[in-house]
C-alpha positions, 0 to 999 in steps of 0.5 A: 673665234678661229684665231682666240683658240689658235692663240690659246693652243700656241700659248699652252705649247710654247710656254710648256716647251718654254717651260722645259728649259726654264725648269731645269735650268733653274734646277741646275742652277743656271740664271734665267734673265726673261721667260716671253711668251710671243716675238717682236715689240713688248706688250707688258712685262713683270719682274719676279726674282732675277727672271722678267716674264714678258709678253710680245706683240706677235704670238707666232713663238717664245724664248726664255733667255738663259744667262750665257747661252748666247756666250760672251765675256760677262757670261763667261769670265764674269762674276756671276759665271758660275750660274753661266749655261756656258760654264756648265758640264756638258750634261747639263747643257745638254739637259737643258736644251732637251728639256723643251722638246721633252715637254713638248712629247709629254704635252702631247702624250697627255692630250691623247691619253685624255682622248683615250679616256674620253673616246678619241677617234681611232681606226678599227685596225690595230685596236688593243685587246679587249677593247671595242670601237663604237659609232663606227663610219667610213671617215676621210683620213686625208684629202691630196691638195688641189685634187677634186676632193678638195676643190669639191669641199671634202675634208678630213674627218668627214664621214661618208653616208652614201654617194649617187650618180643619177639613179645609182645609190650607195647607201652603205659605203666601205673603201671597196665600194667608193673605189669601185663607184669612181672607177664605174663613173669616173667620167660623171659627177658623183655626188657624195653624201657626208657628216661634219661634225654634226652637220649633213653635207653634199659635194659634186665631184668630177674625178680626175684620170691618174696619170699614173695608173690611168684610173679615175680619182678623186684624191682622197684616203679613207679607213673605218674609224670610230671612238675608241674609250679605254680605262686610264692605264690602257689609255696611258699605254696607247696614248704613249704608243700613238705619240712615239708613231707620231713621232716617228712619222713626223720625222720621216715627213720632215726627212721626206721634205728636206730631201726633195728640196735638196733634190730640187722637188721640193714644194710649199704645197704641203708646209702650213704656217701660223695663218694655214694652221687658223683654218685647220683649228677652225676644221677640228674645232668643228669636229668636236673638242677631242678632234682639237685636242688630237690636232693640239698633241700633233702640233706639239709633236711637230714642235719637238720635231722641228726643235731637234733639227740640228739647225742652227738657233734650234735646239738640235743646232745647239745639241750639234755644237755640243757634240762638236765641242766634245768630240774636238775637247775644246769650246767652239769660239763664241764668236762663230757659235753667236754669228752662226746661230744668228744666221740660223734665226734669220734664215727661220724668220724669212722662212716663216715670212715665205710660208705666212705669204703662201698661206695667204696667197692660197686663201685669195 
């Protein structure tokens, strides 16, 4: 079931991204040869007009094959060269390239707005004026990788109900009380009682000593989270603000990852590929449909930010080439741009294989 949910989410996000490229190219008079979901061997296809719609074996992405996006003699000087991507003005090319990430942002905005209309899990901090958060509970907002909390089975979204050591028990948890309790009983096993979805659970965790400040920790972040329900006009505004905040946070995260890799501190510990996402999708589904909706919005934002990275074969890389051409006043030789994009695509596929292998190793 988790795999099916993941494929459906990926289908929605990939198709919306590629549809952005597709529709802007079509409206700009550019010929679109193929619209595909998935990679690898073809399962089946159907042709409508000049475009072939194709489903491939591996549901790990998709693409739109736009005439002239990878220039050759036919697209530059052939009989249909006027309908070629490469022969369109720079602003038309930029619009086509930006259309995919724009669609991903719009999808995230729509999903989060629907969430606010239905009732979205939100922090009690920063609540819009005139609104209230219902069903408040101390909730785990993040779990540090390889921490005592992760080893004990705690996950993001778990609602803490109480915790105890022997006869010392706290039934009204708060961020401060958890921190105090861990500091007080840092050398003993602490039993945490929590709710995940609709199920009551417990986890026994032995804190570790944080080497930076020599205090016990279990590796979680917490906040008071409740359900925020808004009217449509407020939901749209808050959905837009949250979408932008997620873009900024995601971009900062990728920047930190790239920076750490350059200075030799990079790690795959915080990176998840398709295999790992299947597990996360299952966890989100257990918490409820709204959590799954929010997670889908987050993936959509991630796809948008990733595609804007100025790396060959990505939309951001092609935009960079377009900027270089604009500055130098002439076209980059097709042989050079096509080769660089091909190498970039190969490196991306290699990275995907490495991340997938790392995901599988974590599961074993």
